[in-house]
C-alpha positions as a printed NumPy array, in Angstrom:
array([[ -0.003,  -0.001,  -0.008],
       [  2.788,   2.405,   0.913],
       [  4.605,   1.567,  -2.336],
       [  1.449,   2.334,  -4.364],
       [  1.166,   5.789,  -2.762],
       [  4.846,   6.437,  -3.389],
       [  4.58 ,   5.355,  -7.054],
       [  1.39 ,   7.365,  -7.55 ],
       [  2.965,  10.441,  -5.893],
       [  6.087,  10.041,  -8.041],
       [  4.028,   9.81 , -11.221],
       [  2.028,  12.917, -10.285],
       [  5.222,  14.812,  -9.516],
       [  6.743,  13.81 , -12.898],
       [  3.516,  14.718, -14.719],
       [  3.355,  18.153, -13.04 ],
       [  7.032,  18.774, -13.813],
       [  6.39 ,  17.852, -17.447],
       [  3.421,  20.214, -17.693],
       [  5.462,  22.996, -16.111],
       [  8.458,  22.387, -18.404],
       [  6.423,  22.204, -21.609],
       [  4.333,  25.17 , -20.567],
       [  7.487,  27.269, -20.262],
       [  8.771,  26.166, -23.652],
       [  5.821,  27.681, -25.477],
       [  6.27 ,  30.637, -27.791],
       [  7.925,  33.55 , -26.039],
       [  5.719,  36.56 , -25.644],
       [  6.779,  39.699, -27.449],
       [  6.711,  42.738, -25.169],
       [  3.801,  45.126, -25.654],
       [  4.536,  47.809, -28.217],
       [  7.046,  45.655, -30.111],
       [  6.6  ,  43.552, -33.242],
       [  8.699,  40.532, -34.124],
       [ 10.255,  40.745, -37.566],
       [ 11.242,  37.704, -39.59 ],
       [ 14.213,  38.409, -41.847],
       [ 14.456,  36.182, -44.924],
       [ 17.682,  34.186, -45.425],
       [ 18.703,  34.531, -41.767],
       [ 18.45 ,  32.525, -38.583],
       [ 19.913,  29.223, -37.395],
       [ 19.767,  27.551, -40.805],
       [ 22.188,  30.195, -42.08 ],
       [ 24.747,  30.149, -39.229],
       [ 28.3  ,  28.924, -39.76 ],
       [ 28.699,  25.265, -38.883],
       [ 31.667,  22.962, -38.562],
       [ 31.269,  22.129, -42.291],
       [ 30.434,  25.533, -43.853],
       [ 31.28 ,  29.17 , -43.342],
       [ 28.061,  31.129, -43.855],
       [ 27.061,  34.753, -44.   ],
       [ 23.939,  36.717, -44.881],
       [ 23.082,  40.296, -45.671],
       [ 20.579,  42.746, -47.144],
       [ 21.013,  45.188, -50.004],
       [ 18.561,  47.949, -50.904],
       [ 18.461,  50.168, -53.973],
       [ 16.18 ,  51.84 , -56.477],
       [ 17.646,  49.371, -58.963],
       [ 16.959,  45.619, -58.668],
       [ 20.447,  44.529, -59.825],
       [ 22.183,  47.037, -57.54 ],
       [ 20.244,  45.741, -54.525],
       [ 21.595,  42.247, -55.244],
       [ 25.133,  43.503, -55.773],
       [ 25.003,  45.36 , -52.426],
       [ 23.642,  42.315, -50.582],
       [ 26.252,  40.029, -52.122],
       [ 29.137,  42.435, -51.465],
       [ 28.091,  42.802, -47.82 ],
       [ 27.703,  39.041, -47.363],
       [ 31.061,  38.36 , -49.02 ],
       [ 32.785,  40.893, -46.75 ],
       [ 31.187,  39.28 , -43.685],
       [ 32.18 ,  35.808, -44.878],
       [ 35.757,  36.899, -45.607],
       [ 36.083,  38.467, -42.145],
       [ 34.766,  35.298, -40.522],
       [ 37.191,  33.101, -42.458],
       [ 40.157,  35.377, -41.727],
       [ 39.352,  35.405, -38.016],
       [ 39.059,  31.628, -37.906],
       [ 42.206,  31.014, -39.927],
       [ 44.117,  33.519, -37.761],
       [ 43.109,  31.48 , -34.712],
       [ 44.069,  28.255, -36.487],
       [ 47.435,  29.708, -37.532],
       [ 48.169,  30.931, -34.01 ],
       [ 47.238,  27.584, -32.474],
       [ 49.084,  25.636, -35.182],
       [ 52.31 ,  27.619, -34.971],
       [ 52.215,  27.551, -31.155],
       [ 51.884,  23.758, -31.179],
       [ 54.822,  23.266, -33.573],
       [ 58.537,  23.729, -33.124],
       [ 59.14 ,  26.106, -36.002],
       [ 62.396,  27.648, -37.118],
       [ 61.225,  31.258, -37.412],
       [ 57.727,  31.61 , -35.942],
       [ 57.274,  35.27 , -36.869],
       [ 58.215,  34.669, -40.495],
       [ 55.944,  31.614, -40.644],
       [ 53.002,  33.521, -39.154],
       [ 53.549,  36.415, -41.553],
       [ 53.638,  34.02 , -44.513],
       [ 50.452,  32.279, -43.283],
       [ 48.692,  35.64 , -43.066],
       [ 49.745,  36.586, -46.599],
       [ 48.563,  33.2  , -47.927],
       [ 45.345,  33.588, -45.955],
       [ 44.475,  36.846, -47.753],
       [ 45.284,  35.326, -51.147],
       [ 43.29 ,  32.16 , -50.499],
       [ 40.241,  33.96 , -49.125],
       [ 40.181,  36.238, -52.169],
       [ 40.501,  33.197, -54.459],
       [ 37.929,  31.038, -52.66 ],
       [ 35.255,  33.749, -52.462],
       [ 34.786,  33.325, -56.172],
       [ 33.672,  29.734, -55.506],
       [ 31.069,  30.457, -52.873],
       [ 27.509,  29.208, -53.126],
       [ 24.273,  31.164, -52.693],
       [ 22.005,  29.163, -50.388],
       [ 19.159,  31.643, -50.099],
       [ 18.039,  34.68 , -52.088],
       [ 14.809,  36.676, -51.766],
       [ 13.953,  39.817, -53.669],
       [ 11.195,  42.149, -52.466],
       [  9.857,  45.534, -53.497],
       [  9.176,  47.941, -50.639],
       [  6.239,  50.339, -50.245],
       [  8.703,  53.129, -51.099],
       [  9.388,  51.531, -54.488],
       [ 12.92 ,  50.324, -53.717],
       [ 14.188,  46.8  , -54.122],
       [ 15.589,  44.767, -51.256],
       [ 17.608,  41.626, -51.747],
       [ 18.108,  39.214, -48.859],
       [ 20.944,  36.788, -49.462],
       [ 22.814,  34.013, -47.652],
       [ 26.045,  32.443, -48.924],
       [ 28.313,  29.604, -47.859],
       [ 31.767,  28.226, -48.475],
       [ 32.824,  24.641, -47.702],
       [ 35.335,  24.362, -44.876],
       [ 36.742,  21.185, -46.45 ],
       [ 37.397,  22.981, -49.749],
       [ 39.106,  25.771, -47.858],
       [ 41.407,  23.375, -45.986],
       [ 42.232,  21.588, -49.251],
       [ 43.2  ,  24.897, -50.825],
       [ 45.375,  25.775, -47.826],
       [ 47.06 ,  22.372, -48.075],
       [ 47.742,  22.847, -51.76 ],
       [ 49.163,  26.341, -51.323],
       [ 51.121,  25.644, -48.106],
       [ 52.783,  22.517, -49.488],
       [ 53.996,  24.509, -52.5  ],
       [ 55.447,  27.315, -50.376],
       [ 59.195,  26.68 , -50.031],
       [ 59.579,  28.633, -46.788],
       [ 56.67 ,  26.861, -45.066],
       [ 56.991,  23.358, -46.508],
       [ 59.812,  22.457, -44.087],
       [ 57.629,  23.036, -41.01 ],
       [ 54.22 ,  22.277, -42.497],
       [ 52.277,  19.225, -41.304],
       [ 48.931,  18.905, -43.162],
       [ 47.343,  16.517, -40.67 ],
       [ 48.21 ,  18.772, -37.736],
       [ 46.968,  21.854, -39.596],
       [ 43.712,  20.096, -40.568],
       [ 43.19 ,  18.879, -37.013],
       [ 43.721,  22.408, -35.657],
       [ 41.351,  23.789, -38.307],
       [ 38.639,  21.235, -37.488],
       [ 38.886,  22.027, -33.75 ],
       [ 38.355,  25.704, -34.527],
       [ 35.372,  24.89 , -36.795],
       [ 33.814,  22.744, -34.022],
       [ 33.824,  25.842, -31.813],
       [ 31.922,  27.756, -34.465],
       [ 29.422,  24.932, -34.978],
       [ 28.333,  25.125, -31.33 ]])
């Protein structure tokens, strides 16, 4: 009899906890006087992951083509900055983990290659979302999201770094790739 009461009480407690937890997970209320805005081509589906660098932006103009150019230019700049920041962290971690002959020279060469590779790879990016709207004011707005494969980027680094005479002596592809993947995991979380 005591066991039945304990089991029944436990079930009730679990049920009440479930109701409370699911009740709190409902849609968040928007404060009075504010309106939620949904921006096309943005949100969690367009965040950088451990497999892809992603960026999104908006461009507005009286001209339809110019609005797209603005959106794409802004998204590319954001993507390039994200890649450069990540690769800088990878380079710092990689060079600190290696016994290199001239660390400063190696880091400087990595940074130069980084700029060249980012400029080259941005031509191979992929548009993953694009929405064009016309505003009440008669202007055009383009919403755009782009991505670049992290694996392709690492492959390009490998190709370029293994051809660089000054870096080839100290360069270890597997160690570089491992360091790069660790940095990408941080971004995917």
